[in-house]
C-alpha positions as CSV (number, residue, x, y, z in Angstrom):
1,X,13.1,-4.2,15.1
2,X,10.8,-1.7,13.5
3,X,10.2,-0.4,10.0
4,X,8.0,2.5,8.9
5,X,7.0,3.2,5.3
6,X,5.1,6.3,4.3
7,X,1.7,6.1,2.6
8,X,3.2,7.4,-0.6
9,X,5.2,4.1,-0.9
10,X,3.1,1.4,0.9
11,X,-0.5,0.9,2.0
12,X,-1.7,-2.1,4.0
13,X,-5.1,-3.7,3.4
14,X,-8.1,-1.7,4.4
15,X,-9.1,-4.3,6.9
16,X,-6.0,-3.5,8.9
17,X,-7.6,-0.3,10.0
18,X,-9.7,-0.6,13.0
19,X,-13.4,0.1,12.5
20,X,-13.4,1.8,15.9
21,X,-13.2,5.5,15.5
22,X,-13.6,6.8,19.1
23,X,-11.8,9.9,20.2
24,X,-9.8,7.8,22.6
25,X,-8.5,5.6,19.8
26,X,-7.6,8.6,17.6
27,X,-5.7,10.3,20.5
28,X,-3.6,7.2,21.0
29,X,-2.3,7.1,17.5
30,X,1.0,8.6,16.4
31,X,2.6,9.4,13.1
32,X,5.1,7.0,11.6
33,X,8.0,9.3,12.6
34,X,6.8,9.4,16.2
35,X,6.6,5.6,16.4
36,X,10.1,5.3,15.0
37,X,11.5,8.0,17.3
38,X,9.9,6.3,20.3
39,X,11.5,2.9,19.3
40,X,14.9,4.5,19.0
41,X,14.6,6.4,22.3
42,X,13.2,3.4,24.3
43,X,15.3,0.6,22.8
44,X,18.9,0.2,24.2
45,X,21.6,0.2,21.5
46,X,19.1,0.9,18.7
47,X,20.5,1.5,15.2
48,X,18.4,3.9,13.1
49,X,18.5,3.9,9.3
50,X,16.7,6.8,7.5
51,X,15.2,5.9,4.2
52,X,15.1,9.4,2.7
53,X,11.6,10.8,2.9
54,X,10.1,7.3,2.6
55,X,10.4,6.2,6.2
56,X,13.0,4.4,8.3
57,X,14.2,1.2,9.9
58,X,15.6,0.5,13.4
59,X,16.9,-2.5,15.2
60,X,18.9,-3.6,18.2
61,X,20.8,-6.7,19.3
62,X,19.7,-6.0,22.9
63,X,18.2,-9.1,24.5
64,X,18.0,-11.0,21.2
65,X,17.4,-14.7,21.3
66,X,20.3,-16.9,20.4
67,X,18.0,-19.0,18.3
68,X,16.5,-15.9,16.5
69,X,19.3,-13.3,16.1
70,X,18.6,-10.0,14.4
71,X,20.7,-8.8,11.5
72,X,20.8,-5.9,9.0
73,X,22.5,-5.4,5.7
74,X,22.4,-3.0,2.8
75,X,23.9,-3.4,-0.7
76,X,23.1,-1.6,-3.9
77,X,20.5,0.6,-2.1
78,X,18.6,-2.5,-0.9
79,X,18.0,-2.4,2.9
80,X,17.1,-5.6,4.8
81,X,16.4,-6.6,8.4
82,X,16.3,-10.3,9.1
83,X,15.4,-12.2,12.3
84,X,15.8,-15.9,12.8
85,X,17.7,-18.7,11.0
86,X,17.5,-20.6,7.7
87,X,18.1,-24.3,8.2
88,X,19.0,-24.8,4.6
89,X,21.3,-21.9,4.2
90,X,24.1,-23.9,2.7
91,X,22.1,-25.4,-0.3
92,X,20.5,-21.9,-0.8
93,X,24.0,-20.4,-1.1
94,X,24.8,-23.0,-3.7
95,X,21.6,-22.4,-5.6
96,X,22.3,-18.6,-5.9
97,X,26.0,-19.1,-6.5
98,X,27.0,-17.3,-3.3
99,X,30.1,-17.6,-1.1
100,X,30.2,-19.8,1.9
101,X,30.3,-16.9,4.3
102,X,27.1,-15.3,3.0
103,X,24.6,-14.7,5.9
104,X,20.9,-15.2,5.9
105,X,20.2,-11.5,5.5
106,X,22.5,-11.2,2.5
107,X,21.0,-14.3,1.0
108,X,17.5,-12.7,1.2
109,X,18.9,-9.6,-0.6
110,X,20.5,-11.7,-3.3
111,X,17.3,-13.9,-3.7
112,X,15.3,-10.7,-4.1
113,X,17.7,-9.2,-6.7
114,X,17.5,-12.4,-8.7
115,X,13.7,-12.2,-8.6
116,X,13.7,-8.5,-9.4
117,X,16.2,-8.6,-12.3
118,X,15.4,-11.9,-13.9
119,X,12.1,-13.2,-12.5
120,X,12.9,-16.9,-13.3
121,X,10.3,-18.1,-10.8
122,X,7.5,-16.6,-8.7
123,X,8.0,-15.0,-5.3
124,X,6.1,-17.8,-3.6
125,X,8.6,-20.4,-4.9
126,X,11.6,-18.3,-3.7
127,X,10.1,-18.0,-0.2
128,X,8.8,-21.6,0.0
129,X,12.4,-22.8,-0.5
130,X,13.6,-21.0,2.6
131,X,13.3,-23.5,5.4
132,X,13.5,-22.2,9.0
133,X,12.1,-19.7,11.4
134,X,12.4,-16.2,10.1
135,X,10.9,-12.8,9.4
136,X,12.4,-10.2,7.1
137,X,11.6,-6.6,6.1
138,X,13.3,-5.4,2.8
139,X,13.2,-2.1,1.1
140,X,14.6,-1.4,-2.4
141,X,15.4,2.3,-2.8
142,X,16.0,1.8,-6.5
143,X,12.3,1.2,-7.3
144,X,10.7,1.9,-3.8
145,X,9.7,-1.7,-3.3
146,X,8.7,-3.0,0.1
147,X,9.0,-6.8,0.6
148,X,8.1,-8.4,3.9
149,X,7.7,-12.1,4.7
150,X,7.2,-14.5,7.6
151,X,7.9,-18.2,7.7
152,X,5.1,-20.8,7.7
153,X,5.3,-21.8,11.3
154,X,5.2,-18.2,12.5
155,X,7.1,-18.8,15.7
156,X,9.0,-15.5,15.4
157,X,6.5,-12.7,16.0
158,X,5.8,-9.9,13.5
159,X,3.1,-7.4,13.6
160,X,1.9,-4.6,11.3
161,X,-0.3,-1.6,11.7
162,X,-1.4,1.8,10.3
163,X,-0.1,5.0,11.9
164,X,-2.1,8.2,12.4
165,X,-0.6,9.6,9.1
166,X,-1.4,6.3,7.3
167,X,2.2,5.2,7.3
168,X,2.6,1.4,7.4
169,X,4.5,0.0,10.4
170,X,6.1,-3.4,11.0
171,X,7.6,-4.6,14.2
172,X,8.3,-7.8,16.2
173,X,7.2,-5.8,19.4
174,X,3.5,-5.3,19.6
175,X,3.8,-2.8,22.4
176,X,5.2,-0.2,20.0
177,X,2.5,-0.7,17.4
178,X,-0.3,-0.7,20.0
179,X,1.1,2.6,21.4
180,X,1.5,4.1,17.9
181,X,-1.2,2.6,15.8
182,X,-4.0,2.5,18.4
183,X,-6.3,-0.4,17.5
184,X,-5.2,-0.5,13.9
185,X,-2.6,-3.3,14.1
186,X,-2.6,-7.1,13.9
187,X,-0.3,-10.1,13.8
188,X,1.3,-10.5,10.3
189,X,0.1,-13.9,9.0
190,X,2.5,-16.8,8.9
191,X,3.4,-18.2,5.5
192,X,2.6,-14.9,3.8
193,X,4.4,-12.1,2.2
194,X,3.5,-8.4,1.5
195,X,4.8,-6.1,-1.2
196,X,3.5,-2.7,-2.1
197,X,3.0,-3.9,-5.7
198,X,1.1,-7.2,-5.0
199,X,-0.4,-6.6,-1.5
200,X,-0.7,-9.4,1.0
201,X,-0.4,-13.0,-0.4
202,X,0.1,-16.5,0.9
203,X,3.3,-18.2,-0.4
204,X,2.4,-21.4,1.5
205,X,-0.8,-21.7,-0.5
206,X,-0.3,-19.4,-3.5
207,X,-3.4,-20.5,-5.3
208,X,-5.7,-19.6,-2.5
209,X,-7.1,-16.2,-1.5
210,X,-6.6,-14.7,2.0
211,X,-9.6,-13.5,4.0
212,X,-9.8,-11.0,6.8
213,X,-10.7,-12.3,10.3
214,X,-12.3,-9.7,12.6
215,X,-10.6,-9.2,16.0
216,X,-11.8,-7.4,19.1
217,X,-10.0,-6.4,22.4
218,X,-11.2,-7.2,25.9
219,X,-13.6,-4.3,25.9
220,X,-15.2,-5.5,22.7
221,X,-13.7,-2.8,20.5
222,X,-12.7,-3.6,17.0
223,X,-9.0,-4.2,16.3
224,X,-7.2,-4.4,13.0
225,X,-8.2,-7.6,11.2
226,X,-6.1,-10.7,11.1
227,X,-5.8,-12.7,7.9
228,X,-5.9,-16.4,7.0
229,X,-6.0,-18.6,3.9
230,X,-9.4,-19.3,2.6
231,X,-9.0,-22.9,1.4
232,X,-12.4,-22.8,-0.4
233,X,-11.6,-19.8,-2.6
234,X,-8.9,-19.7,-5.3
235,X,-7.2,-16.5,-6.4
236,X,-8.3,-16.0,-9.9
237,X,-5.9,-13.1,-10.4
238,X,-2.9,-15.5,-10.3
239,X,-1.7,-16.5,-13.8
240,X,0.7,-19.4,-13.9
241,X,3.3,-19.0,-16.6
242,X,5.6,-21.7,-17.8
243,X,8.5,-22.0,-20.2
244,X,11.7,-20.2,-20.8
245,X,10.0,-16.9,-21.5
246,X,8.3,-16.7,-18.1
247,X,9.2,-13.6,-16.1
248,X,7.9,-13.3,-12.5
249,X,9.6,-10.1,-11.6
250,X,6.2,-8.5,-11.2
251,X,5.2,-11.0,-8.5
252,X,6.8,-8.7,-5.9
């Protein structure tokens, strides 16, 4: 699966951009639209969803793992791609008051809507309650929110990168990002989430800051940085609110 979001909507961390600025690297980069078009053309049975002028999503069930199926859903102008499984899907359905036939991808949408509309608890709590192996990419057209997350074990791959036109790209398939983003791509960190409002944060360790980890290829050229939790540095920007008046809708 692949998602592209224009720079007017979402911008990744500066460290995701490769410090290498050779002519070869620049020639290898493509625009977000070109990356999306290449995915659709080269992926059998690909389904393409255009997100107005913002970007697009695409996915396919071709050769998907039985243990990590891909799914897509849209409701109330909220678009979501999900890959993997939630081991505690049944109790999560009960927690959110959902029907027994609600799938993982629909549960993610409903959990997001609860967080967006009522903000009863922070995003890190919502995500930490999802037990399983998963990645999801969500876009809310109502307020142009991008919300992406990967489980704590990180067994399902997810990568992100910056296209030639500064569009932000996400995909489980590194080959498409390597071909389209040049060296400005990296694995998306496990136990973390990204939103265009809050940036990249760890939900596994919500009090700790993330730090960039330099990466190089086999030729010694700089790649987009990876990120990991800095257990020695707390995130002073996080304010913990308690009580009935707490509203965490701005945590996404």
